[in-house]
Steps between C-alpha positions, in 0.01 A plus 500: 500500500211704350295421190644616168416850377493659159793709614803275539676790670235498774557127544873562531445768762272277708743210474789724599312621807412143597863396459612785725257386769643148479851644523402695811341187642821307446701768677265501796508118514878517531460752782276258685744211452788704638285628787408141591867404497588804712249418773577127496873559546489840674724619217547878516683522166215332312251722684683810378490363145120472524476861616724624218281328239202710607620803303481300177151373585378854563654624177333225299162588652545863390604395149202265456257766623649750256462259208144417608404866502646542153306203356171613657543856370584391146272196458201598715422132567157372594342182639746213559803699384431768757443238769832337409689827529335577833589149622862549389513823699356340813717190462809717472404682819449171683835367381670814626335445837625141503846649456427722799416192706825331395688813604313500832611143563859596422486793741369276776794265440740792542315607815531156656868463408601851607317490834628176645605267221298205370270358765533135415233396746233684300305308232621712208556191286132416521421815305648335195188289447270800477760704311544230237122472474466876449772497233324211325170690509667797333661281233168331425307824476753653261467193279121524522514870411715428195238249379196686642402170662195555722492142628856532627411839647224347711733223621752764609233689692402181682865432582521825694311336788794265559736794537265660750497181707880480491518857627256434784692189606833682499359783712383251762845343507671838542273586792610179669869586450452849645312368804768241571795737453431877517852563366374392157217756488681761291623254235168313509320821409737544206413148386133583540542786254679261263213251523251777428702615199492145361124482555458828312692362202227240473239776519661680207503179296130464576439858385668427167284189461192721539625727222525201265129428546426869449683504166344183363148520640457870570393412855640676805529214752679690775344432840276234342432154641671204337160378385437824313853500356464148363162596355654802328751295301245250365 
């Protein structure tokens, strides 16, 4: 990922850290896939599997942070190397939070099933579109991070708007269901939390895209307009 250094050991350490981030990303992606399956099928067993995976995600975050601290203390990196290590730390934190969102989805599945069984009249299946989109955003941003591809990072940030629109549309549909049949209110609220968790996964992918630009260009584009972001990568 980074440029070559005089110290091949430093290169190895940076590459090892980057590989661990990709490994964590892969684990979190699998959590999302299982969470999507759980909500689509109201499958309690799959939901429990998602929750159980969270311990491993948390442990990997701790291990990566420990290795980061060790590299910074020994190498005292500057400029782009320091930015890369900071971005790895922030990316790791965002991936862990994606795992939290997957766990939240799984818990909502268990809540719906345990309260009154699957409510087949609710539009749970329609969440799959936004969930698949969020998973794709995460996969793309991990690939962009591995290549430090700022152009791809910008495209991912633009794609977040689509997820926001999907969320807004689903909320409107849920409101209609609750107005037509008050008996669905409790389960509809659970689905609302699921939809919000999916939308947040997209937000975390967007955050990681911002870190890519920070590493490559040294520009902090958080809270910036798209015009300013595109100008920063030129």
